[in-house]
N, C-alpha and C positions, 0 to 999 in steps of 0.2 A: 115403691110402686107408682104412688101421686106424685110423686114431685119428679121422677121420668115422663110420664103423662105429660105433664107443666110444658113440659122441656118441649116432647114434640111433639103437642099442640101448635106449642108456638113458632119452634123450630121447620118443621115442614110441612103438618097437618093441615097449619091456616096460615104459612107463609104468606104474607100479603102483598106478595110483589110476583107470585106463580100460583097462588089459590086465590089469595081475596082480587087483584087487580088493580091493589088501590096504589096511588102517587104514582101513575107510571111514566109521568113525561120526565121528571127528573129522569128515571131508571130507565128512556131511552133515551135522554136524548145525555146524558151525562156515561154513559159505556162504552163512548167511543175508544176507552183506556181503561185496562184496567186500576190506576193508581187512581184515578178521577172518581172511578167509579165506589173503591173502598174508602174516600177522603168524603163523598156523598152520604157516602152509608156511615164509620161511625160519628159524623157531625150531626146526624138525622138520629144513632142513638142513642147518643150526649141530647136532642131534645126531648125524645121520647123518655130517657130516663129521669131526666128533671123536671120534668111538668108531669109526668104522673107520680112522681114522688108530693110537690107539690100542692098540688089539688091533692090529692091521699091525702095532704096531715089537714086541708084547710076543707075538706068533703066540709064538716057541720057546719061553716061557717059560711059557707057558698047559699045562697037561696034557688030554688029547685027552678023556678020562673028564669031568671036572669043567666044561669050558670053556661050558655053558650058563649055570652059577653065576653065573665069571666075567664074563664077556658083561653078564650082571645088571645087578652093581654096576660094571661102567664106563660104565651105561647110564644110571645110576637120579643115579650122580655127576657125568653130565655133564650131567642132565637138575635137580639140586635146583640144580647153578652157575647154570646160567641161567636158572631159573626165577628167584633173589635177583638177578640181577643187569636181570633184567626190570620184578621189584618194586622196584629201589633206582632206576633209570632213565628207566622205560614205565611207567608203573602205571597210567597208565589203559588198554592196551596188554596188560595184568596182568590188569584187573578183565576183561577186556569177555572175554578166551580161560579163562579160570576152572579150573576143575577139569582143565582139555581141554588144560594144563602139565605138572602131571605124568603124564598119561595116554598122552602118548609112552609115559613109561618100556615102558608094556605093548603097543605099537604093533610089528606082528611085521613090519613093513619093516625095522625097526634089528635087531629081534634075525634079521629075515633076513641080510639083509647084513652079517652082522657075520659071519655063521655061511660063506655062498658064497662071499663075495668076501674080510672082513678077513684071513680066518684061513687063508685061501689064497692070499695075493697079495701083490705088491709092495706096500708107504708111499705112491706117488705113481697106483699103480694100486688103492686103496683110497681114497685121500683124493681121486680125482678121481671118483668111483661115489658116494660121499657126498654132492657139490654137486651129483652131474645128475641123481641122482636123489630127492633135494631137490627142486633146481629142475623134471626132471618128475613130481612132485605139487602143486611149490608154483604149479605152470600151469594144473594140470589145476585150481585148487583156484578157482584167480586167478574163469577161464572160465563156470566153474558157479556159483560166486561175485556174478560180474556178472548175469550171466542173472538169479539167483533176486531180485535188487537191484535190475536194473532192472524185472524186471516187478509185482513185489511192496513196489515202495516208489516208485519209480519215482526213483529217484538212481542213482547212481552214486559212485564213492571217497566214500560220507560216511565221517564220523569217518577222514579221511587225517594228520591230527592226530596220530594215538594212536601213528603211527611216523612221521611223518616233523616233528616241533616249528617246522621252518621254516612251519609252515599253522596259520593257527587253525580252528577247529570251524567256520565258517560258509562253509570251499573245500571245498564239491563241485558234480556238476551237477546239475541237476535236467532226466531225459530225459520223465519221462509225468508226467502229472498223476494227481492223487491219484482221479481221478473214473476214471482209466482200468487199473491194474492188481488186480493179479490178484492175491486176496492168498493163494490156493494154493501160489507159489509159495514164499513165505517158512516157508511151510508142511511138515513133516517129509513130508507125501504127496509135495509138487512139488517134494521134493530129488533122491524117487528116482526121479519122472519127468525130470525136467533133466538129472541123473546120469545114467541107460535113453537118450534122446537123442541127449546127450553123446556115449554109447558109440556111438550107434550111427551115429553122423556120420561117430566119427574111422574105424567099420568101412567106410564106403560114402566115403570120400578114398583107403584104403586099397586098394580094390578094383576103385575106379576107374583109379588111380597102375599097377597090375599089369595092366586092361583094357590099356589104353595104353604098357606097356611091351612087352605082344606084339604088337600091333600093330606097333609102330617092329619090334620083331624079325621080325615076319614079311615087310614090309615087305620089308627088308632081305636075308634070304635073297631074294627073288624079285628084287630086284632084283641 
């Protein structure tokens, strides 16, 4: 039961993009396409997992007064290594993500989890926290990116070959004719609108679930 709560808190109840509203600059900038959203989400997940794990292992050696600068050194070193790996092995994805790879260093999610969780928790908790927070953010970006891509370009998973080399550049789904696309969806204002609608839909689901639970509990009491 505790594991279920641990998972739900990080993936849904405290989703960094839809609830805590952290790191929204890359979320809004890179979600014009579902593949770019997945790429940035996976990259951020790797950074979160690695930095959380390293900080958790070294927490007894990190002086409390200078912990933030040390976090930044660890985060920036990790991001640089991942950026170099992407440059070497996934160059197309590296080009698509561009400046938003090094900007992960300034993402408040990474430093926030390092200080709130990794510095105070065991290695296993820190490791799982990094993965789950990253996957929660990736899920949110994928949903927003998919909606924006379908409405704005009429395609889905365009450029999947940037992540998976098994596919070629012609592998994608065309869901809308170009005549029926809404260009606003892939522009910055459209990003804000779709993010707002996604948050509103999540809140609706949460409220609806609470109402159902209340009805269920009241029926139980009557019986």
